[in-house]
C-alpha positions in Angstrom: -207.7 14.0 -156.3 -204.7 12.9 -158.5 -201.3 14.2 -157.4 -199.7 16.1 -160.3 -196.5 14.4 -161.4 -194.2 15.8 -164.1 -191.4 13.5 -165.4 -188.7 15.4 -167.4 -186.7 14.0 -170.3 -183.4 12.3 -169.5 -180.7 14.3 -171.4 -178.3 11.3 -170.9 -180.7 8.7 -172.3 -181.6 11.0 -175.2 -177.9 11.6 -176.0 -177.1 7.9 -175.8 -180.1 7.1 -178.1 -179.0 9.8 -180.5 -175.4 8.4 -180.7 -176.8 4.9 -181.2 -179.2 6.1 -183.9 -176.3 7.8 -185.8 -174.2 4.6 -185.5 -177.0 2.5 -187.0 -177.6 5.0 -189.8 -173.9 5.0 -190.5 -173.8 1.2 -190.5 -176.8 1.2 -192.9 -175.1 3.7 -195.3 -171.8 1.7 -195.2 -173.7 -1.5 -196.0 -175.4 0.2 -198.9 -172.1 1.5 -200.3 -170.3 -1.8 -199.6 -168.7 -3.5 -202.6 -166.2 -5.7 -200.7 -168.5 -8.3 -199.1 -168.7 -6.6 -195.6 -172.5 -6.7 -195.7 -172.6 -10.5 -196.2 -171.5 -10.8 -192.6 -175.1 -9.8 -191.6 -177.2 -11.9 -194.0 -176.1 -14.2 -196.8 -178.2 -12.3 -199.3 -177.0 -9.0 -200.6 -180.5 -8.0 -201.5 -181.7 -8.7 -197.9 -178.7 -6.7 -196.5 -179.5 -3.7 -198.7 -183.2 -3.9 -197.8 -182.5 -4.1 -194.1 -180.1 -1.3 -194.4 -182.6 1.0 -196.1 -185.2 0.2 -193.4 -182.6 0.8 -190.7 -181.6 4.1 -192.2 -185.3 5.2 -192.3 -186.1 4.0 -188.8 -183.0 5.2 -187.0 -182.8 8.3 -189.2 -186.3 9.3 -188.0 -185.3 8.8 -184.4 -182.1 10.8 -185.0 -184.2 13.7 -186.4 -186.7 13.7 -183.5 -184.3 13.4 -180.6 -182.6 16.8 -180.8 -186.0 18.4 -180.4 -186.5 16.5 -177.2 -183.1 17.6 -176.0 -183.9 21.2 -176.4 -187.6 21.0 -175.4 -189.0 22.7 -172.3 -191.9 20.2 -172.3 -192.0 17.3 -169.8 -191.7 13.8 -171.2 -194.8 12.7 -169.2 -197.3 14.5 -167.0 -199.9 12.9 -164.8 -202.6 15.2 -163.6 -206.3 15.6 -162.8 -207.3 15.4 -166.5 -205.2 12.4 -167.6 -201.8 11.5 -168.9 -199.9 13.9 -171.1 -197.5 11.7 -173.0 -194.5 13.0 -175.0 -192.3 9.9 -174.4 -192.0 8.5 -177.9 -192.6 9.1 -181.7 -196.1 7.8 -181.4 -197.2 10.0 -178.5 -200.6 11.7 -178.7 -200.4 14.2 -175.9 -203.3 14.2 -173.4 -205.0 10.8 -172.9 -208.0 11.6 -170.7 -208.7 9.4 -167.7 -212.4 9.0 -168.7 -211.2 7.4 -172.0 -208.9 4.8 -170.4 -210.4 1.4 -169.8 -207.2 -0.6 -169.1 -203.4 -0.2 -168.8 -201.1 -3.2 -169.2 -197.4 -3.9 -169.2 -195.8 -5.3 -172.4 -192.2 -6.5 -172.4 -189.8 -7.7 -175.1 -186.4 -8.8 -174.0 -185.2 -6.2 -171.6 -187.6 -3.4 -172.7 -191.0 -2.8 -171.2 -193.7 -0.3 -171.9 -197.3 0.5 -170.8 -200.1 -0.2 -173.2 -203.0 2.2 -172.7 -206.3 0.8 -173.9 -209.0 3.4 -174.5 -212.7 3.3 -175.3 -212.1 5.5 -178.3 -208.8 4.5 -180.1 -209.8 6.4 -183.3 -210.1 9.6 -181.3 -206.4 9.4 -180.5 -205.4 8.3 -184.0 -207.2 11.3 -185.4 -205.1 13.6 -183.0 -202.0 12.7 -185.0 -200.9 15.6 -187.2 -198.8 13.7 -189.7 -199.4 10.7 -191.9 -196.3 9.0 -190.4 -197.7 9.3 -186.9 -201.1 8.0 -188.0 -199.4 5.1 -189.7 -197.5 4.4 -186.4 -200.6 4.6 -184.3 -202.5 2.3 -186.7 -199.5 -0.1 -186.6 -199.7 -0.1 -182.8 -203.4 -1.0 -183.0 -202.6 -4.0 -185.2 -199.7 -5.1 -183.0 -201.2 -4.4 -179.5 -204.8 -3.6 -179.9 -204.2 0.1 -178.9 -202.6 3.1 -180.5 -201.1 4.3 -177.2 -198.0 3.1 -175.4 -195.8 4.8 -172.9 -192.1 4.0 -172.6 -189.4 5.2 -170.1 -186.7 5.1 -172.8 -186.1 8.9 -172.9 -187.7 9.7 -169.5 -185.7 10.6 -166.3 -187.3 7.6 -164.5 -186.8 3.8 -164.7 -189.7 1.7 -166.0 -190.6 0.3 -162.5 -191.2 3.8 -161.1 -193.0 4.9 -164.3 -195.3 1.9 -164.0 -196.0 2.5 -160.3 -196.8 6.2 -160.9 -199.1 5.6 -163.8 -200.9 2.6 -162.3 -201.5 4.3 -159.0 -203.0 7.4 -160.7 -205.1 5.1 -163.0 -206.4 3.1 -160.1 -207.3 6.3 -158.2 -209.1 7.7 -161.2 -210.8 4.4 -162.0 -212.2 4.3 -158.5 -213.3 8.0 -158.8 -215.2 7.3 -162.1 -216.8 4.1 -160.8 -218.1 5.8 -157.7 -220.0 8.5 -159.7 
């Protein structure tokens, strides 16, 4: 039997991410409006600066729009229960990922950030759960980059990554043993 675990959102982490997103959006806007050469401090090409600025505004603007919802949400950021993992930790989250669908969970790291990659037998099932074209695009991008649409991060959760990894991996090992002993 899997112990039910509910991990809330971290209001502090969300607030910091929101402030950071607004800073990057502001920097992008200032770079787009710049006529005095400020933007050439980033890249030597003005076209490249403007392109990066637009991408930054779109990326961090999307984050800035999504984070207030998480601040006011009564949902948990992540739940681990008998049915599976209910993930609400990031913009690509798909909700419930059933234990029976999970074949492997691996850690991926880049610089100081780590996340859990959740490999399923049915990745298309989880891509189809997405309710927007943007989310489907993100999930398909995850498949191209990592071989799975699903990843879990501790970025906005009230837990550090080491503890998140321990909780998810223990539950997965428990369930894997359960399904293999059937």
